[in-house]
KEKE-3310 file (N, C-alpha, C; in steps of 0.2 Angstrom, whole numbers, plus 5000, padded with zeros to 4 digits):
npx = (4932:4915:4900:4893:4902:4911:4902:4901:4914:4915:4905:4911:4923:4917:4911:4923:4929:4920:4920:4932:4944:4955:4963:4975:4984:4995:5008:5013:5022:5032:5033:5034:5024:5026:5032:5020:5012:5019:5018:5004:5003:5010:5001:4989:4994:4995:4982:4977:4972:4976:4973:4974:4968:4957:4958:4947:4936:4938:4937:4923:4918:4921:4913:4902:4907:4914:4928:4930:4938:4950:4951:4959:4971:4971:4979:4989:4996:4988:4988:4979:4978:4971:4964:4956:4961:4969:4983:4988:4988:4995:5008:5011:5012:5022:5033:5035:5037:5050:5058:5056:5059:5050:5037:5028:5022:5007:4996:4981:4966:4958:4944:4935:4946:4958:4974:4991:5006:5015:5007:5002:5014:5016:5006:5010:5020:5014:5009:5000:4983:4982:4994:4992:4981:4987:4997:4988:4981:4992:4995:4984:4984:4995:4994:4985:4993:5003:4996:4991:5004:5008:4997:5000:5012:5013:5006:5013:5025:5020:5017:5030:5035:5027:5030:5044:5042:5036:5045:5055:5049:5047:5059)
npy = (4886:4889:4897:4902:4903:4912:4923:4925:4929:4941:4949:4949:4956:4968:4972:4973:4984:4994:4996:5000:5013:5015:5007:4996:4991:4979:4970:4954:4945:4931:4929:4919:4907:4907:4920:4928:4924:4929:4943:4944:4941:4952:4961:4959:4961:4975:4979:4979:4971:4958:4952:4940:4942:4938:4947:4950:4947:4957:4968:4967:4969:4982:4989:5003:5008:5022:5022:5016:5019:5014:5001:5000:4997:4984:4972:4958:4947:4950:4958:4963:4976:4982:4995:5003:5014:5027:5027:5015:5003:5008:5011:4998:4990:4998:4997:4983:4981:4988:4979:4967:4964:4958:4962:4974:4989:4995:5004:5011:5016:5029:5032:5040:5044:5039:5032:5032:5023:5031:5040:5031:5029:5041:5043:5033:5040:5048:5053:5041:5040:5039:5044:5057:5061:5061:5071:5082:5082:5085:5098:5104:5103:5109:5124:5124:5119:5128:5140:5135:5134:5148:5153:5147:5151:5165:5162:5153:5160:5170:5162:5158:5170:5173:5162:5165:5177:5172:5163:5172:5180:5170:5167)
npz = (4873:4875:4869:4881:4891:4885:4885:4899:4902:4896:4903:4915:4912:4909:4921:4928:4921:4923:4937:4941:4942:4934:4920:4914:4899:4893:4884:4885:4879:4879:4893:4907:4915:4929:4930:4927:4937:4948:4945:4947:4961:4966:4962:4969:4982:4982:4980:4968:4952:4940:4924:4911:4895:4881:4866:4858:4866:4876:4868:4865:4878:4880:4872:4872:4884:4892:4890:4878:4866:4869:4863:4852:4857:4860:4854:4850:4863:4878:4893:4907:4919:4933:4945:4959:4964:4955:4953:4957:4949:4937:4943:4947:4935:4928:4936:4936:4923:4922:4928:4921:4905:4896:4898:4891:4891:4884:4885:4890:4900:4909:4916:4904:4897:4885:4887:4881:4881:4887:4894:4904:4911:4916:4925:4934:4941:4949:4966:4977:4981:4995:4999:4995:5003:5015:5014:5012:5025:5033:5029:5032:5046:5050:5051:5062:5072:5073:5077:5090:5096:5096:5104:5116:5120:5126:5138:5144:5146:5155:5166:5170:5174:5185:5193:5195:5203:5214:5219:5222:5232:5241:5245)
capx = (4928:4909:4897:4891:4908:4913:4897:4902:4920:4913:4902:4916:4927:4913:4911:4930:4930:4916:4921:4939:4945:4960:4964:4981:4985:5002:5009:5017:5025:5038:5033:5033:5018:5029:5032:5014:5010:5022:5014:4997:5004:5011:4995:4984:4997:4994:4975:4975:4971:4978:4970:4976:4962:4957:4957:4940:4931:4939:4934:4916:4917:4923:4908:4897:4910:4918:4935:4929:4943:4956:4950:4965:4977:4971:4983:4994:4994:4986:4987:4975:4979:4966:4963:4952:4966:4971:4990:4991:4989:5000:5014:5013:5014:5028:5038:5036:5040:5057:5062:5055:5058:5045:5031:5028:5016:5004:4992:4975:4961:4956:4937:4934:4952:4962:4981:4996:5011:5018:5002:5002:5020:5015:5001:5014:5024:5010:5008:4994:4977:4983:4999:4989:4977:4992:5000:4983:4980:4998:4994:4978:4986:5001:4992:4982:4999:5006:4991:4992:5010:5008:4993:5003:5019:5012:5003:5019:5029:5017:5018:5037:5036:5024:5034:5049:5040:5034:5051:5058:5045:5048:5066)
capy = (4890:4889:4904:4904:4905:4919:4929:4926:4933:4948:4952:4950:4961:4974:4974:4976:4991:4999:4996:5002:5020:5015:5000:4997:4986:4977:4964:4949:4940:4928:4929:4912:4907:4909:4928:4931:4923:4934:4949:4943:4941:4959:4965:4958:4964:4982:4981:4979:4965:4957:4947:4939:4942:4938:4953:4950:4948:4963:4973:4967:4972:4989:4992:5007:5010:5028:5021:5012:5021:5010:4995:5000:4994:4977:4968:4953:4944:4956:4957:4969:4977:4987:4996:5008:5020:5028:5026:5009:4998:5010:5010:4991:4988:5001:4994:4976:4982:4989:4973:4962:4967:4955:4965:4980:4994:4998:5010:5010:5021:5031:5035:5040:5046:5034:5034:5028:5020:5037:5042:5026:5030:5048:5041:5029:5044:5052:5050:5038:5044:5039:5049:5064:5062:5062:5077:5086:5082:5088:5105:5107:5103:5114:5131:5123:5118:5135:5144:5132:5136:5155:5155:5144:5155:5170:5160:5150:5166:5173:5157:5158:5176:5172:5157:5169:5181:5167:5161:5178:5181:5164:5168)
capz = (4876:4872:4869:4887:4894:4883:4888:4906:4902:4893:4908:4920:4910:4909:4928:4930:4918:4926:4944:4942:4939:4929:4917:4910:4895:4892:4880:4889:4875:4881:4900:4909:4920:4935:4930:4927:4944:4952:4944:4950:4968:4968:4961:4975:4988:4982:4979:4961:4949:4933:4920:4904:4891:4874:4864:4855:4871:4879:4864:4866:4885:4880:4869:4876:4890:4891:4888:4872:4862:4870:4859:4847:4861:4861:4849:4853:4870:4882:4900:4909:4926:4935:4952:4960:4965:4948:4952:4959:4943:4933:4946:4947:4929:4926:4940:4934:4916:4923:4930:4917:4899:4892:4899:4887:4892:4877:4886:4895:4900:4915:4915:4897:4894:4883:4888:4878:4886:4891:4899:4910:4915:4919:4931:4938:4944:4954:4972:4977:4985:5002:5000:4994:5009:5021:5013:5014:5032:5036:5027:5036:5053:5051:5054:5069:5077:5074:5081:5097:5099:5098:5110:5122:5122:5131:5144:5147:5149:5161:5171:5172:5177:5191:5197:5197:5208:5219:5221:5225:5238:5246:5247)
cpx = (4921:4906:4895:4897:4911:4908:4899:4909:4919:4910:4907:4921:4923:4913:4918:4931:4926:4917:4928:4940:4951:4961:4970:4982:4993:5002:5014:5020:5032:5038:5031:5027:5020:5030:5025:5010:5013:5019:5007:4998:5005:5005:4990:4987:4996:4987:4973:4974:4974:4975:4973:4969:4963:4954:4950:4935:4932:4936:4926:4914:4918:4917:4903:4901:4914:4925:4935:4935:4949:4956:4956:4971:4977:4973:4988:4992:4994:4985:4984:4976:4974:4966:4959:4955:4969:4979:4992:4993:4995:5007:5016:5016:5021:5034:5040:5039:5048:5061:5061:5054:5053:5039:5032:5021:5013:4999:4987:4970:4960:4949:4936:4941:4956:4970:4985:5001:5014:5013:5002:5008:5020:5011:5006:5019:5021:5010:5001:4989:4979:4989:4997:4985:4982:4995:4994:4982:4986:4997:4989:4980:4991:4999:4989:4988:5002:5002:4992:4998:5010:5003:4996:5009:5018:5010:5009:5024:5027:5018:5025:5038:5033:5027:5040:5048:5039:5040:5055:5055:5046:5055:5067)
cpy = (4891:4896:4906:4906:4911:4924:4930:4930:4940:4952:4953:4955:4968:4977:4977:4983:4996:5001:4999:5009:5020:5008:5001:4990:4985:4971:4960:4944:4937:4927:4922:4913:4909:4917:4931:4930:4928:4941:4949:4944:4948:4963:4965:4961:4972:4984:4982:4972:4964:4951:4946:4938:4941:4944:4954:4951:4954:4969:4973:4970:4979:4993:4996:5009:5017:5027:5016:5013:5017:5003:4994:4997:4987:4973:4964:4951:4950:4954:4964:4970:4983:4989:5002:5015:5021:5028:5019:5004:5001:5009:5002:4989:4991:4998:4987:4976:4984:4983:4967:4965:4964:4958:4972:4984:4996:5004:5008:5015:5023:5035:5034:5043:5040:5036:5029:5026:5026:5040:5038:5027:5036:5047:5037:5034:5048:5049:5046:5042:5044:5044:5056:5066:5064:5069:5083:5087:5086:5096:5108:5107:5108:5121:5130:5122:5125:5140:5142:5135:5144:5157:5152:5148:5160:5167:5156:5155:5169:5168:5157:5164:5176:5168:5161:5173:5178:5165:5166:5180:5176:5165:5174)
cpz = (4872:4873:4876:4892:4892:4885:4895:4907:4900:4899:4914:4919:4910:4916:4930:4927:4921:4933:4946:4939:4934:4927:4913:4906:4894:4888:4885:4885:4878:4889:4902:4914:4927:4936:4930:4934:4949:4951:4947:4958:4970:4967:4967:4981:4988:4981:4972:4958:4942:4930:4913:4900:4884:4871:4861:4861:4875:4875:4864:4873:4885:4876:4873:4882:4887:4888:4881:4867:4863:4867:4854:4850:4861:4855:4852:4860:4875:4889:4903:4917:4928:4943:4953:4961:4958:4948:4954:4953:4938:4936:4946:4941:4926:4930:4938:4927:4917:4924:4925:4910:4894:4893:4896:4888:4885:4879:4891:4894:4907:4914:4907:4893:4892:4884:4884:4883:4890:4896:4905:4914:4919:4926:4936:4943:4949:4960:4973:4981:4992:5004:5000:5000:5015:5020:5014:5021:5035:5034:5031:5043:5055:5054:5061:5074:5078:5078:5089:5100:5101:5104:5116:5125:5127:5138:5148:5150:5155:5167:5174:5176:5184:5196:5199:5203:5214:5223:5225:5231:5243:5249:5252)
residu = (MET:ASP:ARG:THR:GLU:LYS:ALA:GLU:VAL:VAL:GLU:THR:LEU:LYS:SER:VAL:PHE:ASN:ALA:ASN:SER:VAL:VAL:VAL:PHE:ALA:HIS:TYR:THR:GLY:MET:THR:VAL:ALA:GLU:LEU:THR:ASP:LEU:ARG:ILE:LYS:ALA:SER:ALA:VAL:GLY:ALA:GLY:VAL:LYS:VAL:VAL:LYS:ASN:ARG:LEU:ALA:ARG:LEU:ALA:LEU:GLU:GLY:HIS:PRO:GLY:GLU:GLY:ALA:HIS:VAL:LEU:LEU:LYS:GLY:PRO:THR:ALA:VAL:ALA:TYR:SER:GLU:ASP:PRO:THR:VAL:ALA:PRO:LYS:LEU:MET:ALA:ASP:PHE:ALA:LYS:SER:ASN:ASP:LYS:LEU:VAL:LEU:THR:GLY:GLY:PHE:MET:GLY:GLY:THR:VAL:LEU:ASP:ALA:ASN:GLY:VAL:LYS:SER:LEU:ALA:THR:LEU:PRO:SER:LEU:ASP:GLU:LEU:ARG:ALA:LYS:LEU:ILE:GLY:VAL:ILE:GLN:ALA:PRO:ALA:GLN:LYS:ILE:ALA:ALA:VAL:VAL:GLN:THR:PRO:ALA:GLY:GLN:LEU:ALA:ARG:VAL:LEU:LYS:ALA:TYR:ALA:ASP:LYS:ASN:ALA:ALA)
# end
């Protein structure tokens, strides 16, 4: 890899680090190409990305970034997973690491916060943004549904009483 290719890789990594809210680092020692391809396919299916990086180039890309302290995690063969949703990449990597013992989480960063492996696993247990939005909408809609039911109940009872009187007078 010549100097211009390295510069392009560093710029690509900088854009990845800046564009995504969470980045997860893992060692992949002993994984086959097929296993890495499977990880990449799973990542693209959930809206994440996975790259195998050279540690020196990743350190250069981290310079000046709020998550610059994560450079200490860049040792050994490193795979980088990233996503805009703060829970997608951690869930992906934690789930894949459970089924493949060759993938070992080392940590990552979220914004300026450097995470260790336990921090990444904690993020993986949180609900996704879509799940949180659905819960929030459910909480907001519940009082409106209850108010509508309370308002409709007296009107329904009045209609039944009037119908009963109408039926009685008709008979």
